[in-house]
N, C-alpha and C positions, 0 to 999 in steps of 0.2 A: 291365622294372623294376617292382617293386610300387608301388602307389599310396601317396603320402605318408600317414603316420598322421594321422588327424583327432582333434584333442584336444577333449575335451568338458568337462573340469572338473578341479579340483585333487584330489590324493589325499586320502583320508579316514582313512588309517591311524592318524593321531595321535588320532583320536576314541576309540581304545581306551585312551588314557592315563588315569590315575586323576584327572586334573584335570576330567574331564567326566562328566556324568550323561545320562540318557536325554533330558532336555529339550533338551540341546545337540545330540544326534544327530537329534532331530526337527527342530530348527531347520536343521541342515545339509541335511536332505532337502528342506525348504521352499525353501531357497536354491538348491539344485540344480534344483528344479522351475521356479523363477523364471528362473534364468539360461538354462535350456533352452528357455524360451518365446520369443516374439518381442519381449519387453519391451526387451531390450538392442539387438537387431539393428534395431529400428525407430527408434532414436535417430539423428538427423542431427547428427554431430559438427562439421559445417561451421559451424554457428551455436552457439557454446559456451553462450551465455546461455539460448537456447531449449532446448538439449539438457539443461542442468542443471535447468531448471524441469520439463521432462518427466520426467526421472529421479526427481526428488524426488516428483512426483505419482505416478509408477508404483510407487516403493518404498512410498509411503504406502498406495496402494490394495491392495498385496500384503501389508500388515501388517508389513513388514520394518523400518519406522522405530520400531517398539516397542523394538527393541534399542538404539536411540540415545537415545530420549526417556523410557525407563522406562514404556512404554505410556501416553504422554501424562501422565506424572507420577503414575500410579496405583500404581506400585511402584518400588522402587529399581532403578537401572540395574545390570544384570548384566554385568560387564566381559568375561566369557568369551563372552557372546552378541555383544557389540560386536566383539570380536576375531575371532570366527568369521565374522561377517558381513563385516567389512572384508577378511579374508584371501580369502574367496570372491569378493567383488565385484572386488577388485584383480586377481585372477587373470584375470578376464574383461574388465574395463573400468576404466581408471583414473578416468574422470570419474564413473562410477557409485559407486566407492568414495568419491570426494570428496563427492558429493552426500549420501551417507549420513552421512559423518563430520561434516560441518558442521551437520547438523540436531542432532546430539548436542552438539558443542562449543558451538554457538551458543545452546543452551538449557540447558546443564548448570548454569550459575550460577543460573538461574531455578528449576530443580528443587531445587538445594541450599539456596537462601537466599531465594527469592521468597515473598511473602505468598500466602495461599490465593487471593486475588483475581487476582494476577498469574499464578500457576500455571494457574488455570482459563482465563485469557485467552490464554496463549501456548502452553502445552504440547500441548493437544489439536489445535490447528491445525498445529503442527509435526509431530505424530505422523501426522496424516492426509495431510500433504504440501500442505495448502492454503497454508501460510506457509513461506517460506524464511528460515532463521536465519543470523546471522553473529556472530562473536566479535571485538570490537574492542579489542585491547590494545596492539599495536605502534605505534610512532611513528617518524618519521625518525631521531631521535637516542635512541630508547628502545625497543630490541628486546630483546636479552638483558638489558640494564641497565634494568629496569623502574623503578628509583628515579629515573631521569632523565626520567620522564614530565612533559610540559608541558601537555597538554590539561587544562583546569580546569573545575570546576563550583562555583558559589557558590549558597548558599541565598538565596532571595528570597521570603519569606513562605511560601506553600504550594507553591512551585516551586523547582526548581534551574535555573540557567542555565548551559549548557555552551558553552565556546569553545575552539577548537583543531582539530587535525587528527589523524587516525589513518591509517596507511598499511599496505600489504601485507594488506589486509583481504579474506579469502576470502569470496566471495558479495557483496562490495561491488558495488553497482550493481543487484543483483537481489533482495537480501534485503528482507523485510517487517519484520523485527524484528532489532535489534542489541543485544547485550550490551556495554556500553561502560564502560571503566575511565577515571576521571578524577581529577585531584588535587583534594581538598577541603581539605587543609591542617591536619588534626587534629594532625599530628606530622610531623617531617622524614622524608624518604625514603619507603620503602614503607608506612609506618604512616599516611600521609596520603592514601591512595588509596581511592576508593569506587567502587561498581558500580551502573550504572543500566540500565534498559530504555528504549531509544529506538526509535520506529517510523519507518519510512521517510518517512511523510507529516507528521512533526512539523515545524512552522515553524522555520527556521534550520538544518535538516539538508540537506546537499547532497553530491553526488558531485563531488569536485575533479578527479579524474583516473582513467581506466581504465588498468590496467597489464597488459601482455602478457608472458607468461613462456614458457619452452621447452616446458612441458607445459600447453597452454591450459586454463584454467579461470577463472571470473569472479573478478576481483581489482581492487581499487580503493583510492584514497586518498579518505577521507570527511572532510567538513568540518562544524564546528559554529560558527555565527555567531549569538550571542545566542539559542541554541536553548533555549527554555523547555519544561520537562517537569514534570508534577506530582510533588511530593515523594514520593508514595506509590509511585513507580517506582524508588526506591532499593532495592537488594537488600541485605539484612542491615542492619548499622549503619554509620554514617559511619566511615571509616578502616579498614574490614574488607576493602576491595577486593582487596588483594594476597593475603590468605588465601583469599578466594573464588576468585581466579584460579588459585592453586596447587592448591587442592582439585579444581577442574574439570579442570586439566591432568593431575593425578594419575590421575583416572578414565580419561581418554582417551589418555594418553601410550602406554600399553601397546597400544592399538589402532593407533597409528602403526606400532609394531613389527609388528603383525599384517598391516597393509597391505604393508609391506616384504616380509614372508614370502610373501604372495600374489604379488607381482611376481617374487620370486626363484623360487618354484615354477614359475611360468609360463615363465620363462627357461630353467630346467633342463629342463622338459618339451619346450620347443621345440628345445633343443639336442640332447636325446636323439633326438627324432624326426628331426631333420636329420642327425645323425651316423650313424644306422643306415641312412639312405637315400643318403648322399653317397658316390659312388665316390672313392677316393683311393689312388694308387700301387698299383693292381691289387687293392685290397681296399676296405674301407669306412672312412670317417673314424673310426668307432667301434672299429675293430680296432687302431688305433694306441695304443700304451701312453701317450703323452702325453695323448691324449684321455681315456683311461680314468682316468688320474691326476687330470685336471681334474674329471671327474665325481665321483670320490671326495671331493675337497675340497669341491665345491659341495654335495653331499648332506649332508656333515657340518656345513657352515656353516649350512645351512637348519635342520637338526634342532637344532643348538645354539641358534640364535635362537628357534626355536619353544618349546623347553623353558624358556628364560628368560621368554618372553612369557607363556606360559600358567601358569607358576608365579606371576608377578606378578598375573595376573588371578584365579587361584584363591585366592591369599593374601588379596586384597581381598574377594572374594565369599564365601568359605567361612570363613576365619579371622577376617575383620573387622579385619585388622591394617593398619597404615600400609604403603604400598607405594612411598613416594617413591624409595628406593634401588633397589628391585627393578624398578620401571617405568623408571627411568633406565637401568639396566643393559640391560634388554630393548630399549629404544629405540635405544641406542647400538650394541649388537651387531647387532641385526636390520637396521638401516639400512646400517651399514658392510658387513656380510656380504652383504647383498643387492646393494649396489653392485658388489662383487667378483664375485658369481655372475653378474650380468647382463653385466658387462664380459667375462667369460670366455665366456659364451654368444654374445655378439655377435662375439667373435674367431673362434669356430668357423664362423660364417656367412661370414667373409671380407668381400669387397666388398658382398655382398648385405646384410650386417648393418647397414650405414650408409645403405642406400637408404630414402628417405622412404616411409612406409607399411608397412614391415616391422614385425612385432610386436616383435622384439628392439630395433629402433631406437626404437620408442615407449616400451618399457620403460626403455631407457637414459635417456630424457628424463624419464620419470615418477619414477624413483627418486631423481634428484639433489636434488629439493626436500625429500625426507623427511629428509635428513641435516641440514637446516637448520631447518624449521619445528617449532613446539612445543618449541623448545630445541635448538640446534645440538649436534653431537657433543661439542664442547669444553665446552659448558655442562653436558651430562650427566656428564662426567668430574668437573666441580667439584661437582655435586650428590652424586654417589656418594662423593667424598672427604669432603664436609661431613658426610654421614650416618655415615660410618665414624668420623670424628673425634669425633662426639657420643658414641659408645659406647666410645671408647678409654679405657684406664685413666688415671686422673689422673696428672699429672706428679709424679714423686718428687722430694722435696726432699733435697738433699745437704748433709751437715754441712760 
């Protein structure tokens, strides 16, 4: 029997699509060189916190965090770069993708709305991998419903004082800098939320609980108890926090879709290699029509998701147009399709597919969270519908 196929990286066929230019193809080559080096294989995933720190440092040293931080705030973030990077890293290693993504999400609001002083203080250190960043929006009773936020900040002279908790915070417990959203009360609902930069060593900040999930990565509930921070760490103006959060998510939501594509491509590649090698009923698993039909569905689902994802990124980068609806479509379709692709791949592996340590088993755990974070699938449907209704013809009045 021939030796099993050794997979080395994701396909690059889609780089010929008109969404990309030579700079993206150059980035793809740099990513391939990085993932082919010992950078990822040297990471010890048994210690998730340490692994994440090492990955952030490694990505920074390789210059790959430029795509997440806009080269430390010296240029605008290119969504296609972020998507290509996440697609590549997720194909190889889910934690590497996570480490990259959070440097962008955790500092995106600083890049968009921070003062020049804050940008100089935070972005270069996030770009180099010296600092780890986190995005603190969700609360126990305020996830999808941001208006239910209870964590509060009150002005006290030249400071703001924060009280409350945030939960499901990625990089919680290891981050050096947190972008925190808190209620300041300028108006009811989402119009009374503001955004702040909080450092891990600020008095009154603490880690209330570490949270373990099915695809391990640093996650925590964080607590603010009379946490005093200088007023100049406010991002934007008071009451603009919800807008800042949505602008940040609009930039990085398409990259969540790209990560899902990377997971799905890896699952398809693993399934193809397995099916062409696995004896079945006197032939190979790949010779069965049911297997071939599954591959047809899987390939089409991946390309459909990729087209939506890179359309959203291109629309933002090149046309400079709002991408709220397009990014929501990409995130919804890519994560749901990837779940189906990975499930089919695991099914082809049979009992081996659910064995701990198998690649398809880890992919099955990795993909599940993507259908929830940065807006669950159900929320994406509401976003799409809301954007459609905004442009719908006005209701006709009947005599």
